[in-house]
DRENTORKOL-3810 file (N, C-alpha, C; in nm, 4 decimals):
REM DRENTORKOL-3810
@n.u->-4.4555; n.v->13.7454; n.w->4.5420; ca.u->-4.4308; ca.v->13.7360; ca.w->4.6767; c.u->-4.3044; c.v->13.7724; c.w->4.7143
@n.u->-4.2437; n.v->13.8445; n.w->4.8664; ca.u->-4.1330; ca.v->13.8531; ca.w->4.9020; c.u->-4.0333; c.v->13.7255; c.w->4.8966
@n.u->-3.9147; n.v->13.7580; n.w->4.8197; ca.u->-3.8377; ca.v->13.6174; ca.w->4.8213; c.u->-3.7866; c.v->13.5825; c.w->4.9607
@n.u->-3.7345; n.v->13.6567; n.w->5.0336; ca.u->-3.7094; ca.v->13.6353; ca.w->5.1706; c.u->-3.7957; c.v->13.5804; c.w->5.2312
@n.u->-3.9263; n.v->13.6219; n.w->5.2220; ca.u->-4.0484; ca.v->13.5553; ca.w->5.3248; c.u->-4.0868; c.v->13.4127; c.w->5.2608
@n.u->-4.0481; n.v->13.3967; n.w->5.1120; ca.u->-4.0583; ca.v->13.2642; ca.w->5.0207; c.u->-3.9743; c.v->13.1857; c.w->5.1124
@n.u->-3.8344; n.v->13.1787; n.w->5.0992; ca.u->-3.7224; ca.v->13.1319; ca.w->5.1703; c.u->-3.7540; c.v->13.0788; c.w->5.3321
@n.u->-3.7851; n.v->13.1433; n.w->5.3840; ca.u->-3.8486; ca.v->13.1137; ca.w->5.5517; c.u->-3.9627; c.v->13.0505; c.w->5.5312
@n.u->-4.0489; n.v->13.0359; n.w->5.4343; ca.u->-4.1767; ca.v->12.9134; ca.w->5.4253; c.u->-4.1195; c.v->12.7908; c.w->5.3927
@n.u->-4.0109; n.v->12.8300; n.w->5.2767; ca.u->-3.9384; ca.v->12.6625; ca.w->5.2282; c.u->-3.8772; c.v->12.6086; c.w->5.3734
@n.u->-3.7638; n.v->12.6941; n.w->5.4216; ca.u->-3.7402; ca.v->12.6409; ca.w->5.5274; c.u->-3.8215; c.v->12.5834; c.w->5.6107
@n.u->-3.9417; n.v->12.6624; n.w->5.6770; ca.u->-4.0420; ca.v->12.5590; ca.w->5.7522; c.u->-4.0541; c.v->12.4204; c.w->5.6906
@n.u->-4.1445; n.v->12.4381; n.w->5.5674; ca.u->-4.1796; ca.v->12.3738; ca.w->5.4972; c.u->-4.0879; c.v->12.2490; c.w->5.5025
@n.u->-3.9705; n.v->12.2253; n.w->5.4781; ca.u->-3.9189; ca.v->12.1446; ca.w->5.4895; c.u->-3.8534; c.v->12.1018; c.w->5.6063
@n.u->-3.8721; n.v->12.1662; n.w->5.7226; ca.u->-3.8395; ca.v->12.1067; ca.w->5.8114; c.u->-3.9607; c.v->12.0185; c.w->5.8673
@n.u->-4.0837; n.v->12.0954; n.w->5.8377; ca.u->-4.2163; ca.v->12.0113; ca.w->5.8925; c.u->-4.2133; c.v->11.8855; c.w->5.8073
@n.u->-4.1443; n.v->11.8422; n.w->5.7059; ca.u->-4.1388; ca.v->11.7605; ca.w->5.5974; c.u->-4.0718; c.v->11.6676; c.w->5.6577
@n.u->-3.9329; n.v->11.6841; n.w->5.6788; ca.u->-3.7939; ca.v->11.6216; ca.w->5.6663; c.u->-3.8171; c.v->11.5493; c.w->5.8626
@n.u->-3.8550; n.v->11.6374; n.w->5.9337; ca.u->-3.7573; ca.v->11.6341; ca.w->6.0979; c.u->-3.9555; c.v->11.5532; c.w->6.1485
@n.u->-4.0463; n.v->11.4994; n.w->6.0984; ca.u->-4.1776; ca.v->11.4570; ca.w->6.1565; c.u->-4.1643; c.v->11.3459; c.w->6.0836
@n.u->-4.2459; n.v->11.2391; n.w->6.1830; ca.u->-4.2224; ca.v->11.1151; ca.w->6.1124; c.u->-4.3667; c.v->11.0831; c.w->6.0193
@n.u->-4.3266; n.v->10.9723; n.w->5.9406; ca.u->-4.4361; ca.v->10.9832; ca.w->5.8472; c.u->-4.4251; c.v->11.0298; c.w->5.7283
@n.u->-4.4909; n.v->11.0402; n.w->5.6371; ca.u->-4.4974; ca.v->11.1582; ca.w->5.5383; c.u->-4.5330; c.v->11.2819; c.w->5.5331
@n.u->-4.6018; n.v->11.3387; n.w->5.6563; ca.u->-4.6808; ca.v->11.4573; ca.w->5.6557; c.u->-4.5597; c.v->11.5428; c.w->5.6209
@n.u->-4.6425; n.v->11.6684; n.w->5.5560; ca.u->-4.5863; ca.v->11.7859; ca.w->5.5159; c.u->-4.5311; c.v->11.7496; c.w->5.3738
@n.u->-4.5327; n.v->11.6761; n.w->5.3451; ca.u->-4.4581; ca.v->11.6190; ca.w->5.1968; c.u->-4.5302; c.v->11.7293; c.w->5.0760
@n.u->-4.6676; n.v->11.7541; n.w->5.0834; ca.u->-4.7678; ca.v->11.8064; ca.w->4.9652; c.u->-4.7143; c.v->11.9839; c.w->5.0098
@n.u->-4.7098; n.v->12.0139; n.w->5.1361; ca.u->-4.6784; ca.v->12.1427; ca.w->5.1299; c.u->-4.5324; c.v->12.2148; c.w->5.1104
@n.u->-4.4412; n.v->12.1104; n.w->5.1538; ca.u->-4.2868; ca.v->12.1106; ca.w->5.1025; c.u->-4.2988; c.v->12.1178; c.w->4.9305
@n.u->-4.3110; n.v->12.0438; n.w->4.8317; ca.u->-4.3553; ca.v->12.0236; ca.w->4.7176; c.u->-4.4592; c.v->12.1598; c.w->4.6499
@n.u->-4.5151; n.v->12.1860; n.w->4.7112; ca.u->-4.5765; ca.v->12.3180; ca.w->4.6950; c.u->-4.5206; c.v->12.4579; c.w->4.7138
@n.u->-4.4249; n.v->12.4146; n.w->4.8127; ca.u->-4.3532; ca.v->12.5508; ca.w->4.8172; c.u->-4.2263; c.v->12.5647; c.w->4.7330
@n.u->-4.2130; n.v->12.4280; n.w->4.6911; ca.u->-4.0690; ca.v->12.4135; ca.w->4.5745; c.u->-4.1505; c.v->12.4542; c.w->4.4634
@n.u->-4.2783; n.v->12.4500; n.w->4.4122; ca.u->-4.3070; ca.v->12.4734; ca.w->4.3409; c.u->-4.2762; c.v->12.6501; c.w->4.3599
@n.u->-4.3400; n.v->12.7024; n.w->4.4189; ca.u->-4.3480; ca.v->12.8710; ca.w->4.4245; c.u->-4.1780; c.v->12.8922; c.w->4.4180
@n.u->-4.1126; n.v->12.8189; n.w->4.4667; ca.u->-3.9324; ca.v->12.8964; ca.w->4.4386; c.u->-3.9229; c.v->12.8838; c.w->4.3388
@n.u->-3.9423; n.v->12.7611; n.w->4.2431; ca.u->-3.9428; ca.v->12.7327; ca.w->4.0883; c.u->-3.9780; c.v->12.8551; c.w->4.0377
@n.u->-4.1235; n.v->12.8894; n.w->4.0149; ca.u->-4.1613; ca.v->12.9788; ca.w->3.9633; c.u->-4.0858; c.v->13.1272; c.w->3.9951
@n.u->-4.0657; n.v->13.1577; n.w->4.1255; ca.u->-4.0223; ca.v->13.2607; ca.w->4.1384; c.u->-3.8734; c.v->13.2822; c.w->4.0398
@n.u->-3.8055; n.v->13.1855; n.w->4.0652; ca.u->-3.6916; ca.v->13.1848; ca.w->3.9458; c.u->-3.6810; c.v->13.1594; c.w->3.8017
@n.u->-3.8407; n.v->13.1202; n.w->3.7770; ca.u->-3.8621; ca.v->13.1577; ca.w->3.6457; c.u->-3.8805; c.v->13.2998; c.w->3.6296
@n.u->-3.8881; n.v->13.3626; n.w->3.6863; ca.u->-3.9498; ca.v->13.5110; ca.w->3.6795; c.u->-3.8734; c.v->13.5900; c.w->3.5810
@n.u->-3.7285; n.v->13.5448; n.w->3.6214; ca.u->-3.5821; ca.v->13.6345; ca.w->3.5265; c.u->-3.5247; c.v->13.5581; c.w->3.4164
@n.u->-3.4774; n.v->13.6441; n.w->3.3340; ca.u->-3.4181; ca.v->13.5573; ca.w->3.2266; c.u->-3.3057; c.v->13.4494; c.w->3.2804
@n.u->-3.1972; n.v->13.4824; n.w->3.3412; ca.u->-3.1108; ca.v->13.3918; ca.w->3.3759; c.u->-3.1485; c.v->13.3281; c.w->3.5133
@n.u->-3.0704; n.v->13.2109; n.w->3.5825; ca.u->-3.0656; ca.v->13.1569; ca.w->3.6950; c.u->-3.0911; c.v->13.2348; c.w->3.7989
@n.u->-3.0312; n.v->13.3354; n.w->3.7993; ca.u->-3.0635; ca.v->13.4354; ca.w->3.9768; c.u->-3.1894; c.v->13.4903; c.w->3.9864
@n.u->-3.2102; n.v->13.4564; n.w->4.1022; ca.u->-3.3525; ca.v->13.5311; ca.w->4.1851; c.u->-3.3914; c.v->13.6707; c.w->4.0865
@n.u->-3.2648; n.v->13.7712; n.w->4.1020; ca.u->-3.2770; ca.v->13.8801; ca.w->4.0769; c.u->-3.2486; c.v->13.8948; c.w->3.9470
@n.u->-3.1974; n.v->13.8200; n.w->3.8504; ca.u->-3.1665; ca.v->13.8264; ca.w->3.7126; c.u->-2.9875; c.v->13.8566; c.w->3.7292
@n.u->-2.9405; n.v->13.9260; n.w->3.6336; ca.u->-2.8391; ca.v->13.9324; ca.w->3.6097; c.u->-2.7220; c.v->13.8105; c.w->3.5850
@n.u->-2.5732; n.v->13.8690; n.w->3.5999; ca.u->-2.5143; ca.v->13.7698; ca.w->3.5809; c.u->-2.4224; c.v->13.7007; c.w->3.7132
@n.u->-2.4529; n.v->13.7035; n.w->3.8206; ca.u->-2.3982; ca.v->13.7000; ca.w->3.9345; c.u->-2.5021; c.v->13.6603; c.w->4.0415
@n.u->-2.4915; n.v->13.5470; n.w->4.1278; ca.u->-2.5777; ca.v->13.5148; ca.w->4.2325; c.u->-2.5863; c.v->13.6643; c.w->4.3401
@n.u->-2.6713; n.v->13.6933; n.w->4.4138; ca.u->-2.7101; ca.v->13.8105; ca.w->4.4854; c.u->-2.7381; c.v->13.7621; c.w->4.6140
@n.u->-2.7117; n.v->13.8191; n.w->4.7278; ca.u->-2.7587; ca.v->13.8078; ca.w->4.8430; c.u->-2.8507; c.v->13.6877; c.w->4.8886
@n.u->-2.9862; n.v->13.7615; n.w->4.7640; ca.u->-3.0857; ca.v->13.6543; ca.w->4.7978; c.u->-3.0517; c.v->13.5088; c.w->4.7330
@n.u->-2.9679; n.v->13.4509; n.w->4.6274; ca.u->-2.9343; ca.v->13.3412; ca.w->4.5901; c.u->-2.8603; c.v->13.3066; c.w->4.7351
@n.u->-2.7674; n.v->13.3611; n.w->4.7694; ca.u->-2.6642; ca.v->13.3004; ca.w->4.8873; c.u->-2.7851; c.v->13.2716; c.w->5.0200
@n.u->-2.9145; n.v->13.3167; n.w->5.0063; ca.u->-2.9442; ca.v->13.2834; ca.w->5.1587; c.u->-2.9926; c.v->13.1192; c.w->5.1071
@n.u->-3.0628; n.v->13.1191; n.w->4.9803; ca.u->-3.1628; ca.v->13.0043; ca.w->4.9400; c.u->-3.0523; c.v->12.8630; c.w->4.9347
@n.u->-2.9485; n.v->12.8989; n.w->4.8727; ca.u->-2.8648; ca.v->12.7950; ca.w->4.8458; c.u->-2.8061; c.v->12.7272; c.w->4.9615
@n.u->-2.7407; n.v->12.8092; n.w->5.0821; ca.u->-2.7562; ca.v->12.7461; ca.w->5.2027; c.u->-2.8019; c.v->12.6661; c.w->5.2564
@n.u->-2.9310; n.v->12.6572; n.w->5.2548; ca.u->-3.0748; ca.v->12.5674; ca.w->5.2744; c.u->-3.0689; c.v->12.4456; c.w->5.1729
@n.u->-3.1009; n.v->12.5071; n.w->5.0669; ca.u->-3.1025; ca.v->12.4240; ca.w->4.9296; c.u->-3.0658; c.v->12.2902; c.w->4.9510
@n.u->-2.9114; n.v->12.3429; n.w->4.9436; ca.u->-2.7847; ca.v->12.2199; ca.w->4.9686; c.u->-2.8304; c.v->12.1068; c.w->5.0124
@n.u->-2.8533; n.v->12.1826; n.w->5.1628; ca.u->-2.8617; ca.v->12.0790; ca.w->5.2361; c.u->-2.9801; c.v->12.0131; c.w->5.2227
@n.u->-3.1087; n.v->12.0414; n.w->5.2169; ca.u->-3.2137; ca.v->11.9840; ca.w->5.1825; c.u->-3.2262; c.v->11.8832; c.w->5.0389
@n.u->-3.1728; n.v->11.8943; n.w->4.9267; ca.u->-3.1389; ca.v->11.8101; ca.w->4.8429; c.u->-3.1089; c.v->11.6512; c.w->4.8856
@n.u->-3.0305; n.v->11.6423; n.w->4.9932; ca.u->-2.9885; ca.v->11.5325; ca.w->5.0612; c.u->-3.0180; c.v->11.4435; c.w->5.1714
@n.u->-3.0949; n.v->11.5587; n.w->5.2504; ca.u->-3.1920; ca.v->11.5066; ca.w->5.3330; c.u->-3.3192; c.v->11.4391; c.w->5.3108
@n.u->-3.3899; n.v->11.5432; n.w->5.2196; ca.u->-3.4991; ca.v->11.5024; ca.w->5.1615; c.u->-3.4865; c.v->11.3531; c.w->5.0676
@n.u->-3.4066; n.v->11.3426; n.w->4.9905; ca.u->-3.3963; ca.v->11.2234; ca.w->4.9567; c.u->-3.3679; c.v->11.0885; c.w->5.0244
@n.u->-3.2842; n.v->11.1139; n.w->5.1343; ca.u->-3.1939; ca.v->11.0281; ca.w->5.2107; c.u->-3.3311; c.v->10.9860; c.w->5.3643
@n.u->-3.4032; n.v->11.0694; n.w->5.3850; ca.u->-3.5193; ca.v->11.0426; ca.w->5.5054; c.u->-3.6250; c.v->11.0268; c.w->5.4299
@n.u->-3.6523; n.v->11.0904; n.w->5.3294; ca.u->-3.7767; ca.v->11.0770; ca.w->5.3187; c.u->-3.8144; c.v->11.0076; c.w->5.1418
@n.u->-3.7246; n.v->11.0230; n.w->5.0772; ca.u->-3.7298; ca.v->10.9437; ca.w->4.9601; c.u->-3.7495; c.v->11.0027; c.w->4.8412
@n.u->-3.7339; n.v->11.1734; n.w->4.8683; ca.u->-3.7771; ca.v->11.2705; ca.w->4.7666; c.u->-3.6529; c.v->11.3132; c.w->4.7008
@n.u->-3.6830; n.v->11.2430; n.w->4.5671; ca.u->-3.5672; ca.v->11.3767; ca.w->4.4908; c.u->-3.5843; c.v->11.4633; c.w->4.4169
@n.u->-3.5328; n.v->11.5822; n.w->4.4569; ca.u->-3.5629; ca.v->11.6889; ca.w->4.4382; c.u->-3.4752; c.v->11.7471; c.w->4.3212
@n.u->-3.3801; n.v->11.6690; n.w->4.2567; ca.u->-3.2868; ca.v->11.6787; ca.w->4.1556; c.u->-3.3141; c.v->11.6074; c.w->4.0437
@n.u->-3.3085; n.v->11.6221; n.w->3.9229; ca.u->-3.3335; ca.v->11.5345; ca.w->3.8099; c.u->-3.4791; c.v->11.4837; c.w->3.7783
@n.u->-3.5538; n.v->11.5518; n.w->3.8386; ca.u->-3.6937; ca.v->11.5045; ca.w->3.8290; c.u->-3.7894; c.v->11.5121; c.w->3.7247
@n.u->-3.7239; n.v->11.6543; n.w->3.7096; ca.u->-3.8095; ca.v->11.7445; ca.w->3.5712; c.u->-3.9242; c.v->11.8427; c.w->3.5990
@n.u->-3.9590; n.v->11.8138; n.w->3.7489; ca.u->-4.0566; ca.v->11.9120; ca.w->3.7974; c.u->-3.9683; c.v->12.0642; c.w->3.8035
@n.u->-3.8896; n.v->12.0343; n.w->3.8626; ca.u->-3.8364; ca.v->12.2257; ca.w->3.9209; c.u->-3.7028; c.v->12.2345; c.w->3.8581
@n.u->-3.7515; n.v->12.2498; n.w->3.7151; ca.u->-3.6307; ca.v->12.2858; ca.w->3.5662; c.u->-3.5647; c.v->12.3967; c.w->3.6254
@n.u->-3.6351; n.v->12.4933; n.w->3.6670; ca.u->-3.5853; ca.v->12.6816; ca.w->3.7156; c.u->-3.4505; c.v->12.6122; c.w->3.8423
@n.u->-3.4982; n.v->12.5739; n.w->3.9025; ca.u->-3.4186; ca.v->12.5135; ca.w->4.0536; c.u->-3.3139; c.v->12.4184; c.w->3.9684
@n.u->-3.2939; n.v->12.3291; n.w->3.9069; ca.u->-3.2032; ca.v->12.2774; ca.w->3.8528; c.u->-3.0994; c.v->12.3485; c.w->3.8219
@n.u->-3.1959; n.v->12.4233; n.w->3.6866; ca.u->-3.0752; ca.v->12.5439; ca.w->3.6338; c.u->-3.0261; c.v->12.6080; c.w->3.7221
@n.u->-3.1018; n.v->12.6907; n.w->3.8252; ca.u->-3.0242; ca.v->12.7618; ca.w->3.9404; c.u->-2.8728; c.v->12.6675; c.w->3.9882
@n.u->-2.9149; n.v->12.5502; n.w->4.0349; ca.u->-2.8146; ca.v->12.4901; ca.w->4.0958; c.u->-2.7197; c.v->12.4256; c.w->3.9964
@n.u->-2.7458; n.v->12.3919; n.w->3.8810; ca.u->-2.6030; ca.v->12.3806; ca.w->3.7577; c.u->-2.5402; c.v->12.5301; c.w->3.7910
@n.u->-2.5567; n.v->12.6049; n.w->3.8129; ca.u->-2.5172; ca.v->12.7416; ca.w->3.7576; c.u->-2.4170; c.v->12.7706; c.w->3.8820
@n.u->-2.4543; n.v->12.7550; n.w->4.0045; ca.u->-2.3862; ca.v->12.7373; ca.w->4.1187; c.u->-2.2687; c.v->12.6446; c.w->4.0815
@n.u->-2.3321; n.v->12.5037; n.w->4.0477; ca.u->-2.1933; ca.v->12.4157; ca.w->4.0766; c.u->-2.0897; c.v->12.4720; c.w->3.9373
@n.u->-2.1063; n.v->12.5477; n.w->3.8632; ca.u->-2.0367; ca.v->12.5541; ca.w->3.7632; c.u->-1.9057; c.v->12.6553; c.w->3.8545
@n.u->-1.9789; n.v->12.7381; n.w->3.9460; ca.u->-1.8648; ca.v->12.8263; ca.w->4.0033; c.u->-1.7703; c.v->12.7603; c.w->4.0749
@n.u->-1.6553; n.v->12.7672; n.w->4.0570; ca.u->-1.5354; ca.v->12.7087; ca.w->4.1391; c.u->-1.5567; c.v->12.7864; c.w->4.3265
@n.u->-1.5951; n.v->12.8759; n.w->4.3197; ca.u->-1.5931; ca.v->12.9590; ca.w->4.4845; c.u->-1.7216; c.v->12.8453; c.w->4.5275
@n.u->-1.7781; n.v->12.8055; n.w->4.4800; ca.u->-1.9601; ca.v->12.7531; ca.w->4.5219; c.u->-1.8848; c.v->12.6328; c.w->4.5305
@n.u->-1.8253; n.v->12.5324; n.w->4.4646; ca.u->-1.7629; ca.v->12.4073; ca.w->4.4721; c.u->-1.6801; c.v->12.3730; c.w->4.5931
@n.u->-1.6352; n.v->12.5055; n.w->4.6336; ca.u->-1.5144; ca.v->12.4844; ca.w->4.7234; c.u->-1.5540; c.v->12.4956; c.w->4.8640
@n.u->-1.6600; n.v->12.6041; n.w->4.8566; ca.u->-1.7640; ca.v->12.5920; ca.w->5.0062; c.u->-1.8622; c.v->12.4989; c.w->5.0127
@n.u->-1.9187; n.v->12.3967; n.w->4.9347; ca.u->-2.0667; ca.v->12.2882; ca.w->4.9313; c.u->-2.0439; c.v->12.2250; c.w->5.0556
@n.u->-2.1053; n.v->12.2101; n.w->5.1008; ca.u->-2.1370; ca.v->12.1305; ca.w->5.2088; c.u->-2.1680; c.v->11.9811; c.w->5.1889
@n.u->-2.2366; n.v->12.0068; n.w->5.1009; ca.u->-2.3257; ca.v->11.8295; ca.w->5.0852; c.u->-2.3137; c.v->11.8169; c.w->4.9260
@n.u->-2.2714; n.v->11.6914; n.w->4.9154; ca.u->-2.2781; ca.v->11.5947; ca.w->4.8297; c.u->-2.3597; c.v->11.5030; c.w->4.8247
@n.u->-2.4101; n.v->11.5037; n.w->4.6663; ca.u->-2.4974; ca.v->11.3935; ca.w->4.6844; c.u->-2.4955; c.v->11.2988; c.w->4.5180
END
């Protein structure tokens, strides 16, 4: 699956889940997170395209994922981190948080 199309699908699923009443869209959002987690697991390193450093693909995702984590928890009670389900995404986030350059620009703390 094209990673940028997957990012757009993730963003759309998040919007449908978080910004609509009730718990509708939760299954679709979680299924899309499963696909993102699987994509992150296709390389040895934590990054979408492998290697030692994040790429533009990672940058595109992180700008939205860092916002999804607190909003899904606050508005819908969905814990995206520390739940054991999305281990590749957890590793990816941990690697970002080891970088001072990321932490200096991180917009959401949870």
